[in-house]
C-alpha positions in Angstrom: 113.5 -64.4 149.3 115.6 -61.3 149.1 113.1 -59.4 151.2 113.3 -62.0 153.9 117.1 -61.8 153.9 117.0 -58.0 154.0 114.5 -57.9 156.9 116.5 -60.5 158.8 119.7 -58.5 158.3 117.9 -55.3 159.5 116.5 -57.1 162.5 119.9 -58.6 163.4 121.5 -55.2 163.0 118.9 -53.5 165.1 119.1 -56.1 168.0 122.9 -56.2 167.9 123.1 -52.4 168.3 120.1 -51.6 170.6 119.0 -54.8 172.4 119.7 -56.0 175.9 122.7 -57.9 174.7 123.7 -55.2 172.2 127.2 -54.0 171.4 126.4 -50.6 173.0 125.2 -52.3 176.2 128.3 -54.4 176.3 130.5 -51.4 175.9 128.7 -49.6 178.7 129.0 -52.6 180.9 132.8 -52.9 180.2 133.2 -49.2 181.1 131.3 -49.8 184.3 133.3 -52.8 185.1 136.5 -50.8 184.7 135.2 -48.1 187.1 134.3 -50.7 189.7 137.7 -52.3 189.4 139.3 -48.9 190.0 137.0 -48.3 193.0 137.9 -51.7 194.4 141.6 -51.0 194.1 141.1 -47.6 195.8 139.2 -49.4 198.7 141.9 -52.1 199.0 144.5 -49.4 199.4 142.4 -47.6 202.0 141.9 -50.9 203.9 145.6 -51.5 203.9 146.3 -48.0 205.4 143.5 -48.6 208.0 145.0 -52.0 208.9 148.4 -50.4 209.5 146.8 -47.7 211.7 145.0 -50.3 213.7 148.1 -52.4 214.2 150.0 -49.3 215.3 147.4 -48.4 217.8 147.3 -51.9 219.2 151.1 -52.3 219.4 152.7 -48.9 219.7 152.1 -46.9 222.9 153.6 -43.8 221.3 150.9 -43.9 218.6 148.2 -44.0 221.3 149.8 -41.1 223.1 150.1 -39.1 219.9 146.4 -39.7 219.1 145.4 -38.8 222.6 147.4 -35.5 222.5 146.6 -34.4 218.9 143.0 -35.6 218.4 141.7 -35.6 221.9 143.7 -32.8 223.4 144.8 -34.8 226.4 147.9 -34.1 228.5 149.9 -36.1 231.0 149.6 -35.5 234.7 151.6 -32.5 236.0 152.2 -31.1 232.5 151.7 -27.5 231.9 150.1 -26.4 228.6 150.7 -23.0 227.1 148.3 -21.8 224.4 149.2 -18.8 222.3 146.9 -17.1 219.9 148.7 -16.2 216.6 147.4 -12.7 217.0 149.0 -12.3 220.4 152.6 -12.9 219.1 153.8 -10.2 216.8 157.1 -9.8 215.1 159.4 -7.6 217.3 158.0 -9.0 220.6 161.3 -10.6 221.3 160.4 -13.9 219.8 162.3 -15.5 217.0 161.4 -18.3 214.7 163.0 -21.6 215.3 166.1 -22.2 213.3 167.0 -18.5 213.0 
């Protein structure tokens, strides 16, 4: 009788620590759940920012113009664009920094 109890206890201990529904498996699953919850929160925040950007593009003409200028390099009709290479402007060429 004692042997049956001992073997049952060993079996129970073995399955509770190493089986499909073991404590170790449960702990891993809880860690994975926490990581997924953090990832979901990060994606919710990213979606919020993207929704704000979409709303701005749909409703704010200045946002559309800023994107057209900065990202697409577009200019308005009759505008003149001057491009300077940083190597072409040297200290002492008669240029001063803004605010000085």
